[in-house]
N, C-alpha and C positions, 0 to 999 in steps of 0.2 A: 118659817126658814124657806128659803128655795132651797131647788135643787142645787150640784154642784156644775159647777161649770168645765165643761170638757174636758181632762185631765189632770183636774184636781183631785188631790187626794181627801180620799172619806174615812173614817176612822173601823169603818169592815176591812180597809188598802191594810193595817197593820194586825200582825202579831201579838206588840207590845205596845200598852197603850198607860200610862201612869198621870194620875190625878192629881196636878197642882191649883195649889188655893192659890187665889191673889191677892198679895198682900197689902195693906193698906202703904206700906213703904214703896211699893213698887208704882205708884202714883206719880205722876208729874207735874207741871206744876198748870198743863192742859185741864185736866181731870179724865184723865185714863192712864193706861200702863203707859210706864216709857217706852220706844220703841225697840232699846238694848231691849227687852225680856224675852221673849219667846229663845233667843238663848237660850238662855237661863236653864229658863222652861225644858227646853231641848238636852241642856245638859243632865240636865234633873233625868230623865227617858234614859239619856244617851250610858250615862253610869249605871240606871238601874241593869241596862241592859245587857254592857256589858259584866256587871256582876250573878243575872241571872242563869243569860246564856251560855256566854264566854265563859261563866265560870270565876272571876272575880270577881274575887270579896270584901277583900278589903282595901281602901284605895290607893295605900301602894301596890296593887299587881295590877292595879291602871295603866299600860304597857305602850301605850303612844301617844302621839302629839299631835293638833291640829295640823291640814296643812291647808283647806282650804274649806267659805265655808257661803255657803248662799243663802238672804232668808226675803222671802216677798208677803207682805205687809197686806190682806185680802180687807180686815176691819179692825178698828180700835177692841182697844180689852178694857173692860171694865170694873171696877171696884164695886162692892164684894163679889165673886164670880170664885167657882170650880173651874177649870178647864180640866179639857183632854187631850194630854202628849201623845203624840204616836214616833215609834220609831224601830224602822228598819234596815237591815242593809237590803243594799243594793245589788251588791258588783263585790267579789271577791278582787281582789289582785293576789300578789306574789307574796310585797311586803306594807302591800294598802286594801283598802274599806273603805266603801262607804256607801253614806246613808243617808235616808229622806227619812222626811220630818212632818208632820201636821199637826194643828195647833183646833181644838176646838172648843165650843163654849157650853154649858149646859144646855143650849137647846137643839148642838149641833151645826152649828153655824161653824165657818171655814173662815180660823181667825189670821194664821198665817200658817207658811209652807216652808219647806227648806231642801236641800243637799249640802254635804260636806266631806268632805274627805281624807279621812284620819292617815298618817305613816304607823304603825309600827315602831316602837322604841326601845332601843338595850340602851337607861341610862348610865347604867355602867361605862358600859361603850362609848358612848358619844352617840351612838349609830345609829339606822336605817335597821331593823332586822325580819325575815320571810316569816312565815305566819304560821304559826310550832301544829301539825296535824289533828290535834284532841280539839282547837280552836278551830277552825275551820270544817270539822266533820257537826260541831257543837250549832254553830250558825246554818251549816247546810237545812241540818237537824231544825232547828228551830222553823225557817222560812220555809220546810217544806218542795227544797229542791231535791231534783232527784238524784240520788246519789250519799243527800244524807242521811 
């Protein structure tokens, strides 16, 4: 494996790493995982983050909507494979938060990286809502930020 390029994430940048299997159904006609799959692998990591860190234990407790997502593909994803998807919060706003992602193969090669913005959302009211203090505290503590 080659050393990561400057600015590329490494697994050690993430306190939450979620293992995912490359499934046979993930393959496209070109013999590698379809280009949309990092988004799904990151979704699994993000759901785990929200469950384990924010304390939202059920799917119905997910109280955000996606605002924006960017992805960069570094290498193709092949089957079979066991990958590590990293997810971390990098910014907390009043009613939104940003997350960074990385996806690595079993040899530690970076396959994709990205960033997303989520907006906390009150589904009953149909509008954005501020982040509660407990969720903010849990995220800050998990990420090791001062005051968390």
